[in-house]
C-alpha positions in Angstrom: 182.3 81.6 66.5 181.1 84.6 64.5 177.5 83.4 64.8 177.9 83.1 68.6 179.3 86.7 68.8 176.4 87.9 66.6 173.9 86.2 68.9 175.5 87.8 72.0 175.6 91.2 70.3 171.8 91.0 69.7 170.6 89.1 72.7 173.3 89.6 75.3 171.3 92.2 77.2 168.3 89.9 77.2 170.4 87.0 78.7 171.7 89.2 81.4 168.3 90.5 82.2 167.1 86.9 82.5 169.8 86.5 85.2 168.7 89.6 87.2 165.1 88.5 86.9 166.0 85.1 88.3 167.5 86.8 91.3 164.3 88.8 91.8 162.1 85.7 91.5 164.3 83.9 94.1 164.1 86.9 96.4 160.3 86.8 96.6 160.4 82.9 96.7 162.2 83.2 100.0 159.4 85.1 101.6 156.8 82.9 100.1 158.6 79.9 101.4 158.2 81.3 104.9 154.5 81.9 104.3 154.6 85.6 103.7 152.9 87.4 100.8 155.3 90.4 100.8 155.5 92.2 97.5 158.0 94.9 98.3 160.7 93.3 96.2 160.4 95.9 93.4 161.0 98.7 96.0 164.0 96.9 97.4 165.3 96.4 93.9 165.0 100.2 93.4 166.7 101.0 96.7 169.6 98.7 95.7 169.8 100.2 92.2 169.9 103.8 93.4 172.3 103.1 96.3 174.8 101.3 94.1 174.5 103.9 91.3 175.1 106.8 93.7 178.1 105.1 95.1 179.8 104.7 91.8 178.7 108.0 90.2 179.2 110.4 93.2 181.9 108.7 95.2 183.8 106.6 92.7 183.4 103.4 94.7 184.6 100.2 93.2 182.0 97.9 91.7 182.3 95.4 94.5 181.6 98.1 97.1 178.7 99.3 95.1 177.2 95.8 95.0 177.7 95.4 98.7 176.0 98.8 99.3 173.2 97.8 97.0 172.5 94.8 99.2 173.1 96.4 102.6 170.9 99.4 102.1 167.6 97.5 101.3 168.4 95.0 104.1 168.6 97.9 106.6 165.3 99.4 105.2 163.7 95.9 105.5 164.7 95.7 109.1 163.1 99.1 109.8 159.8 98.4 108.1 159.8 94.7 109.0 159.5 95.4 112.7 155.9 96.7 112.4 154.6 95.0 109.3 156.0 91.5 110.0 153.1 91.1 112.5 150.7 91.1 109.6 149.9 88.2 107.3 148.1 87.4 104.1 146.5 90.2 102.2 147.2 92.7 104.9 150.9 92.1 104.6 150.6 92.4 100.8 148.8 95.8 101.2 151.3 97.1 103.7 154.3 96.2 101.4 152.6 97.6 98.4 152.1 100.9 100.3 155.8 100.8 101.2 156.7 100.5 97.5 154.6 103.5 96.7 156.3 105.5 99.5 159.7 104.6 98.0 158.6 105.7 94.5 157.3 109.1 95.8 160.5 109.6 97.8 162.6 109.1 94.7 160.4 111.4 92.7 160.8 114.2 95.3 164.6 114.0 95.8 165.8 115.3 92.5 169.1 116.4 93.9 170.0 112.8 94.7 168.0 110.6 92.4 167.2 112.8 89.4 163.5 112.7 90.2 161.2 111.7 87.4 164.1 112.0 84.9 166.0 109.2 86.6 169.8 108.7 86.8 171.6 108.6 83.5 175.3 107.8 82.7 175.7 105.0 85.3 179.0 103.1 84.5 178.4 99.8 82.8 180.4 97.6 85.1 178.1 94.6 85.0 179.6 91.6 83.0 178.0 88.3 82.1 180.1 86.5 84.7 179.0 88.9 87.5 175.3 87.9 86.9 176.1 84.2 86.5 178.2 84.1 89.7 175.5 86.0 91.6 172.8 83.5 90.5 174.9 80.5 91.3 175.9 81.8 94.8 172.3 82.7 95.6 171.0 79.3 94.5 173.7 77.5 96.6 173.0 79.6 99.7 169.3 79.1 99.5 169.7 75.4 98.9 171.9 75.1 102.0 169.4 77.2 104.0 166.5 74.9 103.0 168.4 71.9 104.2 169.2 73.6 107.5 167.3 74.2 110.7 166.2 77.6 109.4 164.8 76.1 106.2 162.8 73.5 108.2 161.5 76.3 110.4 160.3 78.1 107.2 158.5 75.0 106.1 156.8 74.7 109.6 155.8 78.3 109.6 154.3 78.1 106.1 152.3 75.1 107.2 150.9 76.4 110.5 152.3 79.4 112.4 150.6 78.4 115.6 151.9 74.9 115.6 155.4 76.1 114.7 155.3 78.5 117.6 154.2 75.8 120.0 157.1 73.7 118.9 159.5 76.3 120.0 160.2 78.2 116.8 160.6 82.0 117.0 158.2 82.8 114.2 158.8 86.5 114.2 162.6 86.1 114.1 162.4 83.6 111.2 160.0 85.8 109.2 162.3 88.7 109.7 165.3 86.7 108.5 163.4 85.7 105.3 162.2 89.3 104.7 165.6 90.8 105.2 167.4 88.2 103.1 164.9 88.6 100.3 165.4 92.4 100.4 169.2 91.9 100.1 168.8 89.6 97.1 166.5 92.0 95.4 168.9 94.8 96.1 171.7 92.8 94.5 169.6 92.3 91.4 168.9 96.1 91.3 172.6 96.9 91.6 173.5 94.6 88.8 170.7 95.9 86.6 171.6 99.5 87.2 175.2 99.0 86.0 173.9 97.0 83.0 171.4 99.4 81.6 173.3 102.6 82.6 169.9 104.3 83.3 167.3 103.9 86.0 164.1 105.7 86.8 161.3 105.4 89.4 158.9 103.9 86.9 161.0 100.8 86.7 160.3 99.9 90.3 156.6 100.5 90.7 153.5 98.4 91.1 153.8 96.7 87.7 157.3 95.5 88.4 156.2 94.1 91.8 153.4 92.1 90.2 155.8 90.8 87.5 158.2 89.6 90.1 155.4 87.8 92.0 154.2 86.3 88.7 157.7 84.8 88.0 157.6 82.9 91.3 154.0 81.7 91.1 154.2 80.8 87.4 157.4 78.7 87.8 156.2 77.2 91.1 157.4 77.6 94.7 157.9 73.9 95.3 161.6 74.1 94.6 164.4 76.5 93.7 164.1 75.6 90.0 160.6 77.0 89.9 161.3 80.7 90.3 164.3 80.5 87.8 162.0 78.8 85.3 159.3 81.4 85.8 161.8 84.2 85.3 163.0 82.6 82.1 159.4 82.4 80.7 158.5 85.9 81.7 161.7 87.3 80.2 161.9 85.3 77.0 158.2 84.9 76.1 157.6 88.6 75.0 160.7 88.4 72.8 159.7 85.1 71.3 156.3 86.5 70.4 157.7 89.7 68.9 156.9 88.5 65.4 153.2 88.8 66.2 153.5 92.6 66.3 150.4 94.2 67.8 149.0 90.8 69.0 152.2 90.0 71.0 151.0 91.2 74.4 147.6 89.6 74.0 149.0 86.2 73.1 151.5 86.6 76.0 148.7 87.1 78.4 146.6 84.2 77.1 149.6 81.8 77.5 150.1 82.9 81.1 146.5 82.6 81.9 146.4 79.0 80.5 149.4 78.0 82.5 147.9 79.3 85.7 144.5 77.6 85.0 145.9 74.2 84.1 149.0 74.2 86.3 147.9 75.9 89.5 151.0 74.7 91.4 153.3 76.2 88.8 155.2 74.6 86.0 157.8 73.1 88.3 155.8 70.9 90.6 157.8 67.8 91.8 154.7 66.2 93.2 153.0 66.3 89.8 156.1 64.9 88.1 156.2 62.0 90.6 152.5 61.2 89.9 153.2 61.3 86.1 156.1 58.9 86.5 154.4 56.7 89.0 157.1 57.1 91.5 155.2 58.4 94.5 156.9 57.5 97.7 155.0 55.7 100.5 156.8 55.3 103.9 156.3 51.8 105.4 157.3 50.6 108.8 160.1 48.5 107.2 161.6 51.7 105.7 162.5 53.2 109.0 165.0 52.1 111.6 164.2 49.4 114.1 163.0 51.7 116.8 160.2 53.0 114.4 161.5 56.5 114.3 162.4 58.5 111.2 166.1 59.3 111.1 167.4 62.6 109.8 169.0 62.2 106.4 171.7 64.5 105.0 170.8 67.0 102.3 170.8 65.7 98.8 170.6 67.3 95.4 166.9 66.2 95.2 166.1 68.8 97.9 167.5 71.4 95.5 164.7 70.9 93.1 161.8 69.6 95.3 160.2 70.6 98.5 158.0 68.5 100.8 155.5 70.9 102.2 154.0 68.1 104.3 157.2 67.5 106.2 156.8 67.2 109.9 158.6 69.5 112.3 161.9 67.9 113.4 163.0 67.5 117.0 165.5 70.4 116.7 162.6 72.8 117.4 161.5 71.4 120.7 161.7 73.8 123.6 165.2 74.4 125.0 164.1 73.2 128.4 162.8 69.9 127.1 166.1 69.4 125.2 168.2 70.1 128.2 166.2 67.7 130.4 166.3 65.0 127.7 162.5 64.6 127.7 162.0 64.6 124.0 161.5 61.3 122.2 160.4 60.9 118.6 156.9 59.5 118.0 156.9 56.2 116.2 155.4 55.7 112.8 152.4 53.4 113.3 151.6 51.0 110.5 148.1 51.2 109.0 145.7 48.4 110.2 
């Protein structure tokens, strides 16, 4: 028991940081899952951190209210900036969101009366406990798992595959993208609020460009093929520098080499369910005998397998047919034809 207490005294802050980083990785995974390369999560984290810290320091708000404020404020900002930038895609969206992050940093620097400017905010109450972080990670994972198994999650998959085809199938692409963008901002704000009340000090430098790249690296390194990937990537990015601390001056160099090797030899990320299936020889092939007698593929309820894996090649289900077609009963599923 004493050894466990000693471990927690030394590495407790690292373990809690791992949890907040997992939330950040999940926040950007949500936008990537919808086909958006938005890298404003560091800025949203900063907004949530400052909003929650000001609520507890200046207004004496309870911790639960501060956490709620840390989620609501970045979500509102995401709605405001999402209206114009959500029309963009690819590198243009990345550039726009990076510019937004710089705007947030400069705003914080120039509002010393509120944010402390370059000196940051010091003396934030340390309300964050280990179970707060654990509960937040579990709840976010469960919500995202259910979203993936829902109509919204299938819409995200369709948009990531082909926006034009998804739009023709009746999906409101802009609305779905906005949902992913705002939800990702709220999750990043939650991570910022928890982190602010863990470290008792925040400054603008913590939420700049470097932090945004680190969050993106967590998701890409772990893999975006399932919810386990971002969490795994967050664990690696958080723990690896500490594990290499014994290398002293060579620590950062070895850390970079390891990350580069992972990206080169595992381009889909460490957590790649398709690669695991190939290694185990368990790739699935759908035959005509595997579907119902009418030759259509029936919808199956969500399983725990969907929590870890994502089938990016999934077809768009019939829920997304136009409303008029559904009302008139014109839609019929196309049969799976067997190969000659």
